[in-house]
N, C-alpha and C positions, 0 to 999 in steps of 0.2 A: 671492476663498478660502473664501466661503459656498456659491459655487456647486459650489467642488469638492468641498467638504463632502458636499453635499447627493446630488452625482453619487456620490463614494463609497460613501454611507449605503446608496444605492437600488441600485447594483450590488452590496451583500455582501447587502441582501435579496433580491435576484434569486437568491443562490446557496443561500443558507440557509431551511430551510424554513418555507410560509408560516407566518400565524398561525392560518390554520386548521387548517393539519397538526399544528401544534403545541398547540390545543387540542381537538385529537382526544382525543388521549390523555394528557393533562397529566401524569399523576401516573406514567403508564407512561414517560413522557420522563424525568422527576425521577429515580424510581430507576435508569434504564437508565443516565443520564448517572455517578450515585455509582459503580456496577457498575465503567462503562467506566473511572472515574480509581481505583479501588483494583483493578481488575482488569488493564487497560493501562499509565494513566499511572505509577502511582506505583512499581507492577518495575519498569518500564522506566528510569525515569530516575535512579532508585535503584541499580540493575544501572549503567548508565553513569556516573553517582559514582562508585563501589564500585572500577572499571575504569580511569578516571583517576589516584583517590587512591592506589591500588597502583602506577599507572605512575609518578607522581610521587614517590613514596618510592622507587621502584628505582633511578630514573633523576638522584635529585636528589646521588646519590656521587661521579656522574661529572660533574656541574656541570651537565647538559643536562633538567633537569626539568623545562621547557618543552615540549623535546620532543614528549613524549607526547600535552598536549592540542593542543598546536599541528597536529601530523599527522591528529588527531580530528578537529578542526575544520575541516581543509585535506578529509578526505572525507567531513564532513557538507557544505560547499558543493558538493564537486564533485558529488554525488550528487544537491541540489537542484537544479543545472542541467541534470543529465538530465533528472529526472523532471517539472522544470518547461518543459520545452523544448515537448511537447505542450500543455499547460494555458495558457500564453501565447500560441501561436497561437490556441488555441481562444476565449480572453476576448479577444484584438485583434481577431479578424478575421471567426471564424465564430459569432459570439454572434448570439442573438435581437436584441440592443439595437442594433444595429448601421445599422439602418434607422431608428429611433426618433433616435438620437443625432445623426448627420450632417445632417438638416435643420435643427438647433438652431442658433441662433450660437454656435459653439464652436470654439475653434480647436483643432487637431493635437493641441498638448501636452495640453490640458486633458483632453480626452479620451482620450489616451494615459494621461496621468497620472493622474487618476482611477480608470480601468483597473488600472492597475498596482498602485495604491496596495490597491485590492478583494481582489485576487488573492493579493499580497503578505499581507495579513492572514489572509485563507481555507485560505493553503494553508501557513501559517506556525507553525500551534498546536503542532502534534507537535514538528516542528524546534526552536522556543525552548524548549521543556521539556528535550530532550535538549542544548542549549545553554548551559541553566542550570546543569541536573545537570550536567556536563564542567566546565566554571568553578568550581561549589562546590567537586568532587571537586579540581581544582588548587587553589584556596583554602586548604581545608583541609590538604592533602596537603605545599604547600609555607608553611605558616605564616604565609600574607599579610598584611597589616594590615588593620584594618575597611573603608577606606575602598575597598578592591579590589573589596567587594561594590556598590558603587555604580557601580565601572567594569566588572563584571560584569553589570549589568542594563542599561546600556547597549551593551554590545556583545552581549546577547541580544537587544535588541530591533532593531537594525542588523544584525548579521553576516548575514542571510539576503538581505540590500538587493542586492548585487553580483553573487551567483550568476543573480538574476531579472534583473537589469539585465543582464548578458549575454544570458538569453533573450529578451529585447526584443532588444537591436540586433541581432541576428542574425536574430530574427523580421522586423524591418524590413528588413534590406537583402535577406533571402529574397525575400520579398516582392515587395519595389520593383523587384528586378532578375530576377527570372524570370517566366514565364507560366504553367509547367504544374503550378504546385501550388496555383491559383488555386481551389482544390476544397479543402472539409472533409475527405471522404474520402480523396483523395491526400494531406492533410499528416497524418493520424490514420496510416494505413500508412507513411510516411517516419520520420515519430520512433517510432514503434514498433518499425519494425525499428533503427532507430539505439540506443534503446535497449537491446534486445536483445543486440544486436552488441558495445556498447561491457560488458555486465555478462559476455557470453562471455570478450571481451578481455581482461578485467582477470584472469578467471580463468585464462585459457591463461597470461598471462605469467605470473601467479604460479607455477603447477604446474611453466612451463619453468626459471624460475628457482632450484627447488630451495629457496624460503624455508621456513622452520621456523618455531616460536616463539623458540628459545633465538636463531638467527640474527637476526629481527625486532628484537629486546630490544637484541641487540648491535649493529646499525644504529643502531638509535635513541639509543644513549646516544654514538654518535659526535658529536664538536663542529662537523664537517663533513659533514651529510648531504646526500647529494646528493638524495635523494625530496624531503626540506624544501625545497632548494634550488630546485627547480623549482616544486614548487608554491607558494613565494613570490613568483615570478613570473605567475602565474599568478592567485593570491590574495592581492596584495600588502599588504592590510589586515591579515591575521589577525595575522602578526608584529607591526606595530605596537599591536593592542591586547593582545598579550599580554608583549609588553613593557612596555606601562605600568603593567599589574599587578606584572610582575618588577623594574622599575627605578624604580618610585614616580616615575614621572615624567609631568609634564602634558602636555608638550610630545607624547609618543609618542602620547596619548589624541585630544590637538587634529589631529595628521597622519593616525591613521585616520578622523576623522571627516570631514577635509579630501578624502582621498582618497575616501569615500563619496558628498559631497556632488558631488565632478567626475563620478564616474561616472553620476549622478543626471543632470548638466548638460547632458554630453555626450548621454546618452539621450534627453534631453527636446528637443534641438536637432535631432537625428537625426528625430525623431517629429515635428517639426514640418515638415520637409522632404520627409519619405519616406512621412509616413502615408496622405495622400489621394488621392496617387497611385498607393500599392498598395492602397487597400482598395478601388478600382473593378475593377469583373467578379468580384467574389467569388460564389463559387457556394457554396450550403447541401450540398447532395451529389453524387453522379455524377451522378445523373438521367438515365436511360436515354431514349430520346427517342421520338416515337411510331411509329416504325417496330416496335423493341423492344417495345413496347405489345402492338402487333397481335399480335406474332408470340406473346408468352406467352400471350396472350387464346386463339388459335387453338391452342395448346396442350394446353390447359387440359382438365381430363377428370374426372369426377365421383371421389371418392375418399369413404371414411369418414374421417367429422368427428373422431375421434382421429388419424389417420394425418396428415391434413390439418392439425393441428393442431401435433403433433410436429414435422411440416417447417417450420412456422411459426416454432416457437421455436427450431431449429437453422439456419435462415435468418437470424435476426437477432443471434444469437449469431454467427456466421460470415460474415456479409457485412456485418457495421456495424465499422468498424477500432474506434473507440473501446471496443466490447463485445469485441472478437475479442483488442483489445492486453490489457484489464485482466481480463477473464473465461476465457480460453483460452490464450492465449499465457503467461500469469504459470506456469500447470502445468507448464512446459519449463523452467521456472531453479532449480526444487526441486534436479536433481541437479547441477547446477555448481557450487551451495553446499555439498552433501554428499562432491561431490568435492575441493571448496578445503578443505575440513577433514579429507578424509584426507590431503590433500596437505601439511597447515599442520603436522600433528601431526611430520615429520622425523624425527627419528633419537629421538623419545621415545618411538614407537611406544606410545601410549595406547592402542590401539586393537587390539594385541595379547594382549591380558588377555583382552580381550573376546571377539575371534574364537577363543582358546583355552575360555575356559567356554561358548560355543557346541555348539563341538563335543565337548566333556567331560559336556556335558549339565549345566550346572553349573547349580541350580535359581534361584540370585538372577540371572544373566545372561539366563536363559532369559524369567526374567518384564519383567525390565528391558527385552527386546527386543520383548514384549508389548505392554508399556505405552506404549514408543516410538512402535510401530505403530499402535496405538487414538489417540494422541494426533497425532501427525500426520497422519492418514486426517479428523479431525476438522479441525486448524486449516488444513487445505490447503484442502478443500470453504468452511470461514468465509472464507477470503481469497479466495479467487477471485471470492466476491461470485454466482456464478451463481444460487443459491437465495436469497441474504439482497435481489437486486435484481428478482425472478422477477415481482412484483407493479408495483415502481415503472418498470420497463422498457415497460409497458404506456404512460404516461404520459398523452397528452390522449387516448389510444382506448381507456381503462380503461373506459369505456361498452360497448368492442366485447362484453365476455367477458357482458355481460349476453343478449344475444340469438342468440349462435352457440348451437347445438344441443347443446351439454354442459353439463355439471351443472359447478358450482362445484365439486366436490370429483375431478371426472373432470382439471379442466382442471390442479387443483393437483396431481393425478398424474402428470401428461404433463411439466409444469415441472418434479418432483423427478426424472422421469425421466432428463429433459437434464442434469439437475446429475448423477445420479448414473452416466451412461455416461459423461461428461466425466472428474470429479473422480474415478469410482471405476477409469476404467481406466488414468487416468495413476497414481494408487496401486498397481494390482495391476500394474504394470511395474514399478515400485520397491522392492515388497514383493518379486516373483519374483525382481528381480535382484540383492537384497540376500541373500535364500536361499541362490541360487545361489553366490552370491558367498563365503557364509559355509558352503555343503554341510552344508543343514540337513536334508536328508531331504524326503520327499513330503510324510509326512504333519506335518513342521512347517508346511512352506510352505502347504499347502492351509487349515490352521486358520490361517494367518497373514493367508492371503488373505481366508478369511470373514470374521475379527475387522475386516480394514479393509474390504470392502464393508458391514457393519451401520453401523460408527462412521461412513460417509461417508451412510448412509442414514439416520443419524438427525440427522446436521449437516443434512443438506438438508433435511428436513421442518419438522424447527425455525429452519432461516433462514426459512424462508417464511412459517412463521407468525411469526416476529419483523418482518416485511417486512407481512406483512398489518395490523398494530396501527397501523403507523401510515407508509403507504409517502410517495412524495414523487412524485407525480403531475404536479408543475409544473414542468418544466425546457423549456429551448428546446434543448438540444443535449445529446447521447449522454453523454457527458464531464460533464456537471454533471447527469446523473442518476447516475453514480454519485459523484462529488465530494461535492456533496450531501444524500445520503442516509447521515440518521445511524442509519438501520438495522445499516448494514454496518459500522459499527464499532460497533453494541451488540452486533451478534451476535460480532463478534469476541472482545469482551470477554467474553461469557458463556461462550463456546467455551474461552475460555483460563480462566476459575474452575470449569466444569464439568472439564474432562480435568485442573485440578492438583487438584481433589480427589478427581477417582477415582485419578488415577496415585499420588497421596501415598497416601491411603488404605490402596490397595492394596498400596505399598511398606511401611507400617507394619504393617498386618496381616501380612506377612509375616517381618520382622524381629523383630517383639515378641509375637507368640503363639505362635509354631509350627508357623503352618498351612503346609501344604505350597503349592509353587508350583503344582500341578496344579489342587486344589481351587482357590485363588483365581483361577486363568484360569477354571474352569468359573463360580465366582460371577462375573467379571468379564465372562462370557459373554453368562450371564442378564441380569446388570444394564443390558447394550447392549441385549439383545432387551426388556425391559422400557421403556426409555427411546425406544427404536423407535418401541411402543405409544402411550409419551404423548406423542409426539412428532405420531404420525397422529392418533391423536384430538384433539389442539388445533388442526392442521388441519380436522379433517373437522369439528369442532364450533364451535370458537371464531374459526378462520379464514375458514368459509366466513360466517359471522356478521357478521364484519367488514365482508368485502365487499357484504354484503347491505343492511349499515349507509352503507356510502358509495354505493351507487349509489341512494341512497332521493332 
């Protein structure tokens, strides 16, 4: 047990920022943690709790008040499995600690057990917040007794176990019985395509079923819910957790814990048998051979340094599967969710009044559309983390930027250009498509595109500045460069806070001061221009200084 705890601690420290990185700017770390807590975690948990509370109250009249929270927990578990698959593959087989752990006198189940625990702790922080918020909404909405809170705490800690156990078992089986995936890049490509295909498939199935919000509530109120029946077969432990709270039965929570223990036991048994044979022959990358290297050297020709650097940045993003999936391909997912919102409106047609307001030139509707474009542009740029991981992606080659014939601000501008091209082109497609669908006219469309590009530019330079303050330069896997980089999370929190203030302030000015929407849009345009200038100056003066300090 002592060795197990030491291994878990060491593995977690390998993912978390190092002590040197934390001490580099301790005040920044503390302030950003507070902003992230109030900017992302608190609003998200409150929103989830309110939704489950409302669902519980709505379904209590049908005697199926547990269906809402049960379905929600099933969805959380399903997404935990989908997005955890790539993480488990990386942690089990492609982490840099493999070559150090295998020679030690450790059994396979000890290595896998410690790696699984470290991954569970690192990946389940946000998930646990969502789970406790959902269970709290259910307890309050259903008027559960006080001891239900103890069960909720137990469920919050243990609920993410089985989805990750499924990931681990699938990972062991695939690596044990196949040979073509003995490569990190191949696995990242397969899991990335699988994740994208599952999300698109879910959206397609919902759209084909003709589900709307009213039908969804009606289906959830049915005592013989087919969807829940199927999900309970996949994740059988969830119904026992909810039943222990609903029926006040200690046996239900015992069965729940027993299912978790049995799943872990089976997983450890498979690990003991399969891990060592499956880890043999693992490769870190695709690794072009010598012939490929000679060909590439023969084809090399002198280019302008800025052009070469730009090509290098694009190559890293598009040729590294972990970066391509998490930074580039994620931009393709947003239209699927927007399409899902349109489909889910069903007969309520809550978008019909919005479309009519745009066509009729209603000032409030036009303002809301422009504010939505601004907020979406900033958030999409922050979420794809191209900018907020720009310096982190350099990793152990960070000193390289000191010796190439380009100034620091030029390198920052090139990194920013890459983010603006990828994020901006995606947003332009969405904005133009929305304007064509709404038939808004050329002037409206051009102004929307300009506002979107300026918002992307601001979010890009601000993200690069955030990464320069405390980049995570110590990582052994590209996925860990993103997972362990708190700057990405902090940047998203700052983006949400800034956009919330701007959008809420603009709308409140319109509603309570009598200022017209045109004037407010001009003020918004000027404000974003100023924010662009400020973020650029932060990169020019502060980010370059941060880079110099790190290279001393």
